[in-house]
GUFIVO-683174 format. One record per residue (C-alpha): residue number from 0; x, y, z; residue in three letters. Coordinates in steps of 0.5 Angstrom, whole numbers, plus 500, padded with zeros to 3 digits. Layout:
REM GUFIVO-683174
+-----+-----+-----+-----+------+
| seq |   u |   v |   w | type |
+-----+-----+-----+-----+------+
| NUM |   X |   Y |   Z |  Ala |
...
+-----+-----+-----+-----+------+
//
This chain:
REM GUFIVO-683174
+-----+-----+-----+-----+------+
| seq |   u |   v |   w | type |
+-----+-----+-----+-----+------+
|   0 | 249 | 901 | 522 |  Unk |
|   1 | 246 | 909 | 520 |  Unk |
|   2 | 247 | 911 | 513 |  Unk |
|   3 | 248 | 919 | 511 |  Unk |
|   4 | 247 | 922 | 505 |  Unk |
|   5 | 249 | 929 | 502 |  Unk |
|   6 | 244 | 931 | 496 |  Unk |
|   7 | 243 | 937 | 491 |  Unk |
|   8 | 236 | 939 | 490 |  Unk |
|   9 | 234 | 944 | 484 |  Unk |
|  10 | 228 | 949 | 483 |  Unk |
|  11 | 227 | 949 | 475 |  Unk |
|  12 | 223 | 955 | 477 |  Unk |
|  13 | 228 | 959 | 479 |  Unk |
|  14 | 234 | 955 | 476 |  Unk |
|  15 | 237 | 955 | 484 |  Unk |
|  16 | 240 | 949 | 488 |  Unk |
|  17 | 241 | 947 | 495 |  Unk |
|  18 | 246 | 943 | 498 |  Unk |
|  19 | 244 | 939 | 505 |  Unk |
|  20 | 246 | 932 | 509 |  Unk |
|  21 | 240 | 929 | 512 |  Unk |
|  22 | 240 | 922 | 515 |  Unk |
|  23 | 233 | 922 | 512 |  Unk |
|  24 | 233 | 924 | 504 |  Unk |
|  25 | 226 | 922 | 504 |  Unk |
|  26 | 222 | 926 | 510 |  Unk |
|  27 | 228 | 931 | 509 |  Unk |
|  28 | 225 | 933 | 502 |  Unk |
|  29 | 218 | 932 | 504 |  Unk |
|  30 | 220 | 939 | 509 |  Unk |
|  31 | 224 | 942 | 502 |  Unk |
|  32 | 217 | 942 | 499 |  Unk |
|  33 | 212 | 942 | 504 |  Unk |
|  34 | 212 | 943 | 511 |  Unk |
|  35 | 218 | 948 | 512 |  Unk |
|  36 | 215 | 955 | 514 |  Unk |
|  37 | 222 | 959 | 513 |  Unk |
|  38 | 228 | 959 | 509 |  Unk |
|  39 | 231 | 959 | 503 |  Unk |
|  40 | 228 | 953 | 501 |  Unk |
|  41 | 221 | 956 | 502 |  Unk |
|  42 | 223 | 961 | 496 |  Unk |
|  43 | 224 | 957 | 491 |  Unk |
|  44 | 219 | 951 | 491 |  Unk |
|  45 | 218 | 946 | 489 |  Unk |
|  46 | 224 | 942 | 489 |  Unk |
|  47 | 227 | 936 | 485 |  Unk |
|  48 | 233 | 931 | 487 |  Unk |
|  49 | 238 | 932 | 483 |  Unk |
|  50 | 243 | 928 | 486 |  Unk |
|  51 | 245 | 924 | 492 |  Unk |
|  52 | 251 | 921 | 495 |  Unk |
|  53 | 251 | 916 | 501 |  Unk |
|  54 | 256 | 915 | 507 |  Unk |
|  55 | 257 | 911 | 512 |  Unk |
|  56 | 259 | 916 | 517 |  Unk |
|  57 | 256 | 923 | 519 |  Unk |
|  58 | 264 | 925 | 519 |  Unk |
|  59 | 265 | 923 | 511 |  Unk |
|  60 | 259 | 926 | 510 |  Unk |
|  61 | 260 | 933 | 513 |  Unk |
|  62 | 266 | 934 | 509 |  Unk |
|  63 | 263 | 931 | 502 |  Unk |
|  64 | 257 | 936 | 503 |  Unk |
|  65 | 262 | 942 | 506 |  Unk |
|  66 | 265 | 940 | 499 |  Unk |
|  67 | 260 | 941 | 495 |  Unk |
|  68 | 259 | 948 | 498 |  Unk |
|  69 | 266 | 950 | 497 |  Unk |
|  70 | 266 | 954 | 489 |  Unk |
|  71 | 270 | 948 | 486 |  Unk |
|  72 | 264 | 944 | 489 |  Unk |
|  73 | 258 | 949 | 486 |  Unk |
|  74 | 263 | 949 | 479 |  Unk |
|  75 | 262 | 941 | 479 |  Unk |
|  76 | 254 | 941 | 481 |  Unk |
|  77 | 254 | 946 | 474 |  Unk |
|  78 | 258 | 942 | 470 |  Unk |
|  79 | 255 | 935 | 470 |  Unk |
|  80 | 249 | 936 | 475 |  Unk |
|  81 | 245 | 942 | 473 |  Unk |
|  82 | 246 | 940 | 465 |  Unk |
|  83 | 242 | 934 | 466 |  Unk |
|  84 | 236 | 939 | 469 |  Unk |
|  85 | 237 | 945 | 465 |  Unk |
|  86 | 234 | 942 | 458 |  Unk |
+-----+-----+-----+-----+------+
//
């Protein structure tokens, strides 16, 4: 069974975060940091993986990704995830 992950990246250089979903975190992370030539993540490199949640279905992962991209989700990331990396 394929597993899906929702992840939050943090850019220490810019202080920005990026939230996404994938079935292959290592390859996706590599593209965010090295291979992609356009898009938001190319402007804030380097990225570190700040948070990962695993799901058994793509549907569950997409629901959680949407939650984390909402106002409440962004607030949760700022309160519980970012303090670890901003010190």
